[in-house]
C-alpha positions as CSV (number, residue, x, y, z in Angstrom):
1,X,104.6,57.9,103.5
2,X,105.5,58.7,99.9
3,X,101.8,59.3,99.0
4,X,101.2,61.5,101.9
5,X,104.3,63.7,101.1
6,X,103.1,63.8,97.4
7,X,99.4,65.0,98.7
8,X,101.2,67.6,101.0
9,X,103.4,68.9,98.2
10,X,100.2,69.3,95.9
11,X,98.3,71.0,98.7
12,X,101.3,73.2,99.4
13,X,101.6,74.3,95.8
14,X,97.8,75.2,95.7
15,X,98.2,77.1,98.8
16,X,101.2,79.1,97.8
17,X,99.2,80.5,94.8
18,X,95.9,81.1,96.7
19,X,97.1,84.7,97.3
20,X,97.0,85.4,93.5
21,X,94.0,83.3,92.5
22,X,91.4,86.1,92.4
23,X,88.9,84.7,89.8
24,X,87.6,81.9,87.9
25,X,86.4,82.1,84.3
26,X,82.8,81.2,83.8
27,X,82.2,79.3,80.5
28,X,85.7,77.9,80.0
29,X,86.4,77.0,83.7
30,X,89.8,78.6,83.5
31,X,91.3,80.1,86.5
32,X,92.3,83.7,86.2
33,X,95.5,84.9,87.8
34,X,94.7,88.8,88.5
35,X,97.6,91.0,89.3
36,X,97.8,93.5,92.1
37,X,99.9,94.7,95.1
38,X,103.5,94.0,94.1
39,X,105.8,96.8,92.9
40,X,107.8,96.3,89.9
41,X,110.1,98.2,87.7
42,X,108.7,100.6,85.3
43,X,110.7,99.2,82.5
44,X,110.4,100.6,79.1
45,X,107.8,100.6,76.2
46,X,109.1,99.1,72.9
47,X,109.1,101.4,69.8
48,X,105.7,101.7,68.0
49,X,104.0,101.2,71.3
50,X,104.0,97.4,71.1
51,X,104.5,95.8,74.4
52,X,106.4,96.3,77.5
53,X,109.7,94.7,78.6
54,X,110.7,94.8,82.3
55,X,113.5,93.5,84.5
56,X,112.2,91.3,87.3
57,X,112.5,92.6,90.6
58,X,113.4,89.3,92.4
59,X,117.1,88.7,92.6
60,X,119.1,85.8,93.5
61,X,121.9,86.0,96.1
62,X,124.3,86.7,93.1
63,X,122.3,89.7,92.0
64,X,120.9,87.9,88.8
65,X,117.4,88.7,87.9
66,X,115.8,88.1,84.5
67,X,113.1,89.7,82.3
68,X,109.6,89.5,81.0
69,X,107.5,90.8,78.2
70,X,103.9,92.1,78.3
71,X,102.4,91.9,74.7
72,X,100.2,95.0,73.6
73,X,96.8,94.7,74.8
74,X,97.6,92.4,77.6
75,X,95.1,94.2,80.0
76,X,92.2,93.6,77.9
77,X,91.9,89.8,78.2
78,X,93.6,86.7,79.4
79,X,97.2,85.9,78.2
80,X,99.0,82.6,78.1
81,X,102.1,82.4,80.0
82,X,105.5,81.0,78.8
83,X,108.4,80.7,81.3
84,X,111.5,80.0,79.4
85,X,114.9,79.2,80.8
86,X,118.3,79.7,79.2
87,X,121.1,77.5,78.7
88,X,124.6,77.4,80.3
89,X,126.3,80.8,79.9
90,X,123.0,82.5,79.0
91,X,120.8,85.2,80.6
92,X,117.1,85.5,80.7
93,X,117.2,88.9,78.8
94,X,118.7,87.3,76.0
95,X,116.4,84.3,75.9
96,X,113.6,86.8,76.1
97,X,114.8,88.5,72.9
98,X,114.5,85.2,71.1
99,X,110.8,84.8,71.8
100,X,109.7,88.4,72.2
101,X,108.5,89.1,68.6
102,X,106.5,85.8,68.8
103,X,105.0,86.7,72.2
104,X,103.7,90.0,70.7
105,X,102.3,88.5,67.6
106,X,100.7,85.6,69.5
107,X,99.6,87.5,72.4
108,X,101.4,85.6,75.3
109,X,103.4,86.9,78.2
110,X,107.0,85.5,78.1
111,X,109.1,85.4,81.4
112,X,112.9,84.6,81.3
113,X,114.4,84.4,84.8
114,X,118.3,84.2,85.2
115,X,119.9,81.3,86.9
116,X,121.7,82.1,90.1
117,X,125.0,81.1,88.9
118,X,127.1,83.9,87.3
119,X,128.3,81.3,84.9
120,X,124.7,80.8,83.5
121,X,124.3,77.2,84.8
122,X,121.4,75.8,86.7
123,X,121.1,73.8,89.9
124,X,118.2,71.2,89.9
125,X,119.1,69.1,93.1
126,X,119.0,65.5,93.5
127,X,115.5,64.5,94.9
128,X,112.0,65.2,94.0
129,X,111.7,67.3,97.2
130,X,115.0,69.4,96.7
131,X,114.3,73.2,96.4
132,X,117.3,75.0,95.0
133,X,117.9,78.6,95.0
134,X,117.2,78.4,91.1
135,X,113.8,76.8,91.8
136,X,112.8,79.3,94.4
137,X,113.9,82.2,92.0
138,X,112.1,80.9,89.0
139,X,108.9,80.6,91.1
140,X,109.4,84.2,92.7
141,X,109.7,85.6,89.3
142,X,106.4,83.8,88.1
143,X,104.6,85.3,91.2
144,X,106.0,88.6,90.4
145,X,104.6,88.5,87.0
146,X,101.2,87.0,88.2
147,X,101.0,90.0,90.5
148,X,101.3,92.8,87.8
149,X,98.3,95.2,87.7
150,X,96.3,94.2,84.6
151,X,97.9,90.7,84.1
152,X,95.2,87.8,83.8
153,X,96.8,84.5,82.9
154,X,95.0,81.6,81.1
155,X,95.5,79.0,83.6
156,X,95.0,76.3,81.0
157,X,98.2,77.6,79.0
158,X,101.2,78.0,81.2
159,X,104.3,76.6,79.6
160,X,107.7,76.1,81.3
161,X,110.4,75.4,78.7
162,X,114.2,74.9,79.2
163,X,117.0,75.0,76.7
164,X,119.9,72.6,77.2
165,X,120.6,72.2,80.9
166,X,117.7,74.6,81.7
167,X,115.5,71.6,80.5
168,X,116.1,69.6,83.8
169,X,115.0,72.6,85.9
170,X,112.0,73.1,83.6
171,X,110.9,69.4,84.0
172,X,111.3,69.6,87.9
173,X,109.2,72.5,88.0
174,X,106.4,71.3,85.7
175,X,106.2,68.0,87.5
176,X,105.9,69.7,91.0
177,X,104.1,73.1,90.6
178,X,100.4,73.3,89.9
179,X,100.8,76.6,87.9
180,X,102.3,74.8,84.9
181,X,100.2,72.9,82.3
182,X,102.9,72.1,79.6
183,X,106.6,71.3,79.7
184,X,109.3,71.6,77.0
185,X,112.9,70.3,77.0
186,X,114.7,71.9,74.3
187,X,117.8,70.2,73.4
188,X,118.2,69.4,77.1
189,X,118.4,66.6,79.6
190,X,116.0,65.3,82.5
191,X,117.1,64.2,86.0
192,X,114.4,61.5,86.6
193,X,115.1,61.7,90.6
194,X,113.9,65.3,90.5
195,X,110.7,64.7,89.1
196,X,107.5,65.3,91.2
197,X,104.1,63.7,90.9
198,X,102.4,65.8,88.2
199,X,102.3,64.8,84.5
200,X,101.5,67.7,82.3
201,X,101.7,67.2,78.4
202,X,105.4,67.4,77.3
203,X,107.5,68.4,74.3
204,X,111.0,67.3,73.6
205,X,113.0,68.5,70.7
206,X,116.6,68.9,69.1
207,X,118.6,69.4,66.1
208,X,119.6,67.1,63.4
209,X,123.0,68.6,63.8
210,X,123.1,68.9,67.6
211,X,126.5,67.2,68.9
212,X,125.6,68.3,72.5
213,X,122.1,66.7,72.6
214,X,121.9,64.3,69.6
215,X,118.7,63.0,68.2
216,X,119.4,59.6,69.8
217,X,119.9,61.1,73.3
218,X,116.7,63.3,73.0
219,X,114.8,60.4,71.9
220,X,115.9,58.6,75.3
221,X,114.7,61.6,77.1
222,X,111.4,61.5,75.4
223,X,111.0,57.7,75.9
224,X,111.9,58.3,79.5
225,X,109.2,60.8,80.2
226,X,106.7,58.3,78.6
227,X,108.1,55.5,81.1
228,X,107.6,57.7,84.1
229,X,103.9,58.4,83.2
230,X,103.9,61.5,81.0
231,X,101.1,60.2,78.7
232,X,101.3,62.8,75.9
233,X,105.0,63.5,74.7
234,X,105.6,65.3,71.4
235,X,109.2,64.5,70.0
236,X,110.4,66.8,67.2
237,X,113.8,67.1,65.2
238,X,114.6,70.2,63.5
239,X,117.4,71.3,61.1
240,X,119.7,73.1,63.6
241,X,122.7,72.4,65.6
242,X,122.6,73.2,69.5
243,X,120.6,76.4,69.1
244,X,117.0,77.3,68.9
245,X,115.8,78.3,65.4
246,X,112.7,80.3,64.3
247,X,111.1,77.0,62.9
248,X,111.5,75.3,66.4
249,X,110.3,78.0,68.5
250,X,107.4,78.5,66.2
251,X,106.4,74.9,66.3
252,X,106.7,74.8,69.9
253,X,104.2,77.7,70.3
254,X,101.8,76.5,67.9
255,X,101.8,73.0,69.9
256,X,101.4,74.9,73.1
257,X,98.6,77.2,72.1
258,X,96.9,74.2,70.2
259,X,96.5,76.3,67.1
260,X,98.0,77.5,64.1
261,X,100.4,80.8,64.4
262,X,99.0,84.2,63.4
263,X,100.4,85.7,60.2
């Protein structure tokens, strides 16, 4: 019965995204997610005509939303997509600011949803079939970005990353949704019972001065992912406390894109 449920979950994930799967790249074999048909806020263009920052239209029952960034020239090619989840007390718009300059320089789309809780906490559930409001909201935000006219996503480079408690939601999503090809737990924990059947490549990192998520505790998270079938887990430690520094974010993006950073 468990195998049947897993197969049904995988089938449903594929069916959910069928509406936005409109093309397949020839030589590389990458699926292209081509936008169209969903209204979004006009947003604003950053000074200098760089990229475009928008508030997502999708909203939680508490009125929280999130934001995303489209780098300059996104309409002219395919773009990697980073979905990044804030920590407790955070907001998507603030998390987006943390990666926006890098998204512009490296040419990827960044999406930072809000959690549903006004306190900025996340709810992950208890089992691998639990679908919380936070889970639904993140996926609604992702579908909205995929449907933006001119957006085409490199389906081989779609990362979901979570900082602190956001890491547990990121792991649940990455192990259950076909959209995601990479997972990052940044100074965050994992709830093993919420993991689905998928095992994308994974990144786990923390700071050598982080008292909330110590090196030892994050090594346990890294080992746990390996024990439950994640074959490729990158574990890194940086010279920071419970925060995301430039070195850590840059290293994460280089690992995810599998190339040196530009500039």
